[in-house]
C-alpha positions as CSV (number, residue, x, y, z in Angstrom):
1,L,-108.8,25.8,14.3
2,F,-106.1,23.7,16.0
3,S,-103.0,21.6,15.3
4,D,-102.8,18.0,16.3
5,G,-100.3,18.6,19.2
6,F,-102.9,18.9,22.0
7,A,-104.7,15.7,21.1
8,D,-101.5,13.8,20.5
9,Q,-99.8,14.8,23.7
10,F,-98.8,11.8,25.9
11,G,-99.6,12.0,29.6
12,G,-101.9,10.9,32.3
13,D,-101.3,7.9,34.6
14,K,-100.7,5.5,31.8
15,R,-98.8,7.7,29.3
16,K,-101.6,7.7,26.8
17,K,-102.5,10.4,24.2
18,F,-105.0,13.1,25.2
19,K,-107.1,12.2,22.1
20,Y,-109.4,14.3,20.0
21,S,-112.6,13.1,21.8
22,R,-111.3,14.4,25.1
23,F,-110.1,17.6,23.4
24,R,-113.5,18.1,21.8
25,E,-115.3,17.5,25.1
26,L,-113.0,20.0,26.9
27,I,-113.7,22.7,24.2
28,T,-117.4,22.1,24.3
29,E,-117.6,22.0,28.1
30,H,-115.9,25.4,28.4
31,A,-117.3,27.2,25.3
32,D,-119.4,29.7,27.5
33,L,-116.3,31.0,29.3
34,S,-114.5,34.2,28.2
35,M,-111.7,33.6,25.7
36,P,-108.9,34.4,28.3
37,R,-110.5,31.9,30.8
38,Q,-110.8,29.3,28.0
39,Q,-107.1,29.7,27.4
40,Q,-106.3,29.3,31.0
41,V,-108.4,26.1,31.3
42,L,-106.8,24.6,28.2
43,S,-103.3,25.5,29.5
44,D,-103.9,24.1,32.9
45,T,-105.5,20.9,31.6
46,I,-102.7,20.0,29.2
47,R,-100.0,20.9,31.8
48,E,-101.7,18.6,34.3
49,W,-102.1,15.9,31.7
50,Q,-98.6,16.2,30.4
51,G,-97.1,15.9,33.9
52,K,-93.4,14.9,33.7
53,Y,-93.6,13.9,30.0
54,E,-92.0,16.2,27.3
55,Q,-94.1,18.1,24.9
56,I,-93.9,16.2,21.6
57,D,-95.3,18.6,19.1
58,D,-96.5,22.2,18.7
59,M,-99.8,23.1,20.2
60,V,-101.7,25.8,18.4
61,I,-105.4,26.6,19.1
62,V,-107.1,29.6,17.5
63,G,-110.5,30.6,19.0
64,I,-112.9,33.1,17.4
65,R,-116.0,34.4,19.2
66,I,-118.8,35.5,16.9
């Protein structure tokens, strides 16, 4: 469960949106990691992507391991 803030965040070299496809790939690629490690990867990734640009929206991601 997630809000649109992560995918809609502007950043990168060309100030483009992160996009849902990139977000989905990131989640899938790191699904086998522990929940705390996934949180760290997501935080590091969006921080790096965002760079000098302001956060434009809330970013809520809820993960549940079954």
